[in-house]
C-alpha positions, 0 to 999 in steps of 0.5 A: 139505501139498502135494507139488510136481512136483519132489518127485514126480520125485525120488520116482520116480527114487529109489524105485519105477520110474515107471508108464511103466517098469512098463508096459514091463516086460512088453515087456522080457521075453525070452520075451515078445519072442520070442513076440510076434515069432513070432506077428507073423510068422504074422499077416503070413502069414495076411494076405498068404498067399493073395497070395504062394502060388506055386500054387493049393492045389487045383491038381493037376499031374503032379509027384506026391509030389516032395520039396522043390525049387526049384519046390516048396519044401515038395514036392508031394502025391500028386496034385501039389498044392503043400504050401507053398501049402496051408500059406500059405493055411491059416494064415488059417483057423487064426488066424481061429478062434483069435482070434475064439473068444478075443475072444468068450470073453474078452468073455463071461468078463469080463461074467459074472465081473466082474459076479458078483464086484463086484455080489454078492448074487443077481446073484452067485449066478445068474451063478455057477450059469450059470458052473458049468453051462457048466463041465461042458459038454464043448466038443470033443464039442459042436463035433463034434456041431455040425459033424456036423449042419451041412453047411457048418461054417465057421471062424466057426461053429466059433469061435462054438461054441468061445467059447460053451463055453470062457468059464466057467473064465475067468469063475470066475477073474475073479470070484475076483480081483474079490472081492479087489478090490472092498473095496480102499481106492481102490474104497471111495474112489471109491464114497464120492465118489459114482461109479456102479457101472459107472464103478468097474468100468471105471475102478478094477477092470478096469485091475487085471485086465488081466493076468489077462484077457490070460492067459485070452485067450491060453489060449483062443486056444491051445485054439481053435487046437488044437480047429480043427486037431483037428477038421480032422485027424479029418475032422469039419470042412469039409476043403474049407477049407484049414488046417494040420489039413486038410493033416495029414488028407490026409497021413494019409489017403494014408499019407504016413508009410508012403511016406516023404513027410515033407515032406507033414506035417512043415511043418504040424506045425512051424507048429503047434508054433511057433505054440503055442510063441509063445502059450505064451511070451506066456502065460509073460511075462504070468505073470512080469509078474503074479507078481514071484516069476517074473520073471527078471533084466532089464537094470535088475535084478541078482542078489544072492548070499546067504550063510548067516549073513551080512547082505548089504551093499553094498561101496564105496570107503569099505569098501576104505579102511577095510580097508586 
């Protein structure tokens, strides 16, 4: 029997939420909104930071190691350089490494993981062996070695090495999820209608892996940002390119803590903490979107208090009239 559009509308109104509302559930979470807001702020700073920087981050002056003031909001370094300008200019390098590494690592993990899980057989065995090999390759030591041998290890090279060594774990997760999806009814129905393998992967399997892929992307971005800052802080990366790790490197090299120059390292540390918190909140929001057990109360839901030994019932005006 055919189902009319009116019946479908009634079903959506009285039963499960409409698909559009389910898609927007992710954006209604408080953690997600806060995380995306903070991340958007840093993205804007990364784009316009070099233009709005009040001074040249490399320019020296006679105002040596001055605390925050109207002329220098974040103070100056031991050589009179403006800390605020260094933070603004260095934001771009941090985000470029994080997002470039996250994008390329996610692409590799999707290609290898989904292909291995859906194709099966010899392809699955070969791709699984490849993933296991890359799982045991230590990423950070390899980056240190590459940066040590390359005289001009720029942001893109570091991002490429991070992406090359951090895709395997995401591929293993996607393979496991694909194995559970490839025998679902809608996949079998698409296969029975004669759909090609790659069309089934792109239009039937990948849409159901979107949340897992997004979570892996965010995790890779966090790892790439921390790796970039760590390399700059220990002096392995090119310290002539400004980023938050470079600011901390020069502050540590000139004993800013011993001199009481807290303004030299605290702003960079706060930026790292805020950016990490924003990405973590986005990741928590993705987890809550994927796992209904982790979802917090939203505007459309309400908590029901359970009493041991009693079945919860909805009390209305009819119940009150009956009791009276």
